[in-house]
C-alpha positions in Angstrom: 0.0 0.0 0.0 2.9 2.3 0.8 4.3 2.0 -2.7 0.9 2.7 -4.3 0.4 5.9 -2.4 3.9 7.1 -3.1 3.5 6.3 -6.8 0.2 8.1 -7.1 2.1 11.4 -6.5 3.7 10.9 -9.9 0.4 11.3 -11.7 0.6 12.9 -15.2 0.3 16.6 -15.5 -3.2 18.2 -15.9 -4.3 18.0 -19.5 -5.4 21.5 -20.7 -6.0 20.8 -24.3 -2.3 21.0 -25.5 0.0 18.1 -26.3 -2.7 15.5 -26.1 -0.6 12.7 -27.5 2.1 13.1 -24.9 -0.5 13.3 -22.1 -2.3 10.2 -23.4 0.8 8.1 -23.3 1.6 9.3 -19.8 -2.0 8.8 -18.6 -2.3 5.3 -20.1 1.0 4.3 -18.5 -0.1 5.7 -15.2 -3.4 3.9 -15.3 -1.6 0.6 -16.3 0.8 1.0 -13.3 -2.2 1.6 -11.0 -3.9 -1.5 -12.5 -6.8 0.6 -13.8 -6.3 0.6 -17.5 -8.6 -2.4 -18.1 -11.4 -0.3 -16.7 -10.8 2.3 -19.4 -9.9 0.1 -22.3 -12.3 -2.8 -21.9 -15.2 -0.9 -20.3 -16.4 -4.2 -18.8 -19.8 -4.5 -17.3 -20.1 -5.2 -13.6 -22.4 -8.2 -13.2 -25.2 -7.9 -10.7 -24.8 -9.9 -7.6 -26.9 -13.1 -7.3 -29.5 -13.4 -4.6 -27.2 -15.3 -2.2 -23.7 -14.3 -3.3 -20.6 -15.9 -2.0 -17.9 -13.9 -0.3 -15.7 -14.3 -3.4 -18.5 -12.9 -5.7 -19.0 -10.0 -3.3 -15.3 -9.3 -3.2 -14.9 -9.5 -7.0 -17.9 -7.2 -7.5 -16.5 -4.7 -5.2 -13.1 -4.8 -6.8 -14.5 -4.3 -10.3 -16.7 -1.4 -9.1 -13.8 0.2 -7.2 -11.4 -0.1 -10.2 -14.0 1.7 -12.5 -14.5 4.4 -9.9 -10.8 4.9 -9.4 -10.1 5.1 -13.1 -12.8 7.6 -13.6 -11.5 9.7 -10.7 -8.0 9.6 -12.2 -9.3 10.8 -15.5 -11.3 13.6 -13.9 -8.3 14.6 -11.8 -6.0 14.7 -14.8 -7.9 17.3 -16.9 -8.3 21.0 -16.4 -11.6 22.5 -15.2 -12.6 23.5 -18.7 -12.1 20.0 -20.1 -13.7 18.5 -16.9 -17.0 20.3 -17.7 -17.0 18.7 -21.1 -16.4 15.1 -19.8 -18.2 15.2 -16.5 -21.5 13.9 -18.0 -19.9 10.8 -19.5 -20.9 7.8 -17.4 -18.0 5.4 -18.3 -14.2 5.8 -18.3 -14.1 4.5 -21.9 -16.5 7.1 -23.1 -14.4 9.8 -21.4 -11.2 8.4 -23.0 -12.8 8.1 -26.4 -14.2 11.6 -26.2 -10.8 13.1 -25.4 -9.1 11.1 -28.1 -11.7 12.1 -30.7 -11.7 15.8 -29.6 -7.9 16.3 -29.2 -6.0 13.7 -31.2 -7.7 14.7 -34.5 -8.5 12.4 -37.3 -6.0 10.6 -39.6 -5.9 13.5 -42.1 -5.2 16.1 -39.4 -2.4 13.9 -37.8 -0.9 13.4 -41.3 -0.8 17.2 -41.8 0.8 17.6 -38.3 3.4 15.0 -39.2 4.2 16.8 -42.5 4.6 20.1 -40.7 6.9 18.6 -38.1 9.0 16.9 -40.8 9.3 20.2 -42.6 10.3 21.9 -39.3 12.9 19.1 -38.7 14.4 19.6 -42.2 14.6 23.3 -41.7 16.6 23.1 -38.5 20.1 24.4 -38.4 22.5 24.6 -35.4 22.9 28.1 -34.1 26.3 29.6 -33.1 25.1 30.0 -29.5 23.9 26.4 -29.2 25.7 23.4 -27.7 25.4 20.0 -29.3 23.1 19.0 -26.4 20.8 21.9 -27.0 20.6 21.3 -30.7 20.2 17.5 -30.4 17.5 18.0 -27.8 15.6 20.3 -30.3 15.9 17.7 -33.0 14.9 14.9 -30.7 11.9 16.9 -29.5 10.6 17.2 -33.0 11.3 13.5 -33.8 9.5 12.4 -30.7 6.4 14.5 -31.6 6.4 12.8 -35.0 6.6 9.4 -33.3 3.8 10.3 -30.9 1.6 11.0 -33.9 2.1 7.4 -35.0 4.7 7.8 -37.7 8.1 6.2 -38.0 11.1 8.4 -37.6 14.4 6.6 -37.3 17.4 7.7 -35.3 19.4 7.4 -38.4 17.6 10.5 -39.8 18.7 12.5 -36.7 22.2 11.2 -37.1 22.3 12.3 -40.7 20.9 15.7 -39.8 23.5 16.2 -37.1 26.3 15.2 -39.4 25.2 17.6 -42.1 24.2 20.6 -40.0 26.5 20.9 -37.0 28.8 23.9 -36.9 32.3 24.0 -38.5 34.0 23.7 -35.1 32.8 20.0 -35.0 34.2 19.3 -38.5 37.3 17.5 -37.2 35.2 15.1 -35.2 32.9 14.5 -38.1 35.8 13.9 -40.5 37.3 11.4 -38.0 33.9 9.6 -37.9 33.7 9.5 -41.7 37.2 8.0 -42.0 36.9 5.4 -39.2 33.2 4.3 -39.1 30.5 3.2 -41.4 28.2 6.2 -41.1 25.1 4.1 -41.8 25.7 2.1 -38.6 26.3 5.0 -36.2 24.1 5.1 -33.1 22.7 8.4 -32.1 24.0 8.2 -28.5 27.4 7.3 -29.8 27.6 10.3 -32.1 26.3 12.7 -29.4 28.8 11.5 -26.9 31.6 11.9 -29.4 30.5 15.4 -30.4 30.0 16.5 -26.8 33.5 15.3 -25.8 
């Protein structure tokens, strides 16, 4: 019980309408860790108790009912007041989850446009004189992660290629060494970043 109460303090941030995909991943993971995700995903019906229920049936009934209530409370607590007023009339956790997904994730066409915009943004990135490798790579990784959250593949090799082509001249000696000693198609992102930061 102690670990459950200490874990619950790590609940996802309040969803205010921005960054739905990131919030949804965090919220789903949180609900899974709290053993409540089934109550959202499966939206199971709680069977009515028989006339003379056994202790096991009473216990199971109570556990299922409690899980549904806890999952609903978690979803209500994880949205802003504005969004809460939109979902408070939903009776089930699944209908709350589905409403949020439909409202904020957008349809396939919208997600496709968001991915294209992010890829364009990624391609236009250039390292600034005032930036460190860490700052620049964090910026590139941030865009790549948003693309992945929208359900598109975006390989680390694209980030490696972008870094190799767009880093400042002061890193040219390191890049040249890499080109002469390694197969650039097999470079891991972390390996490149460590080398450039050193």
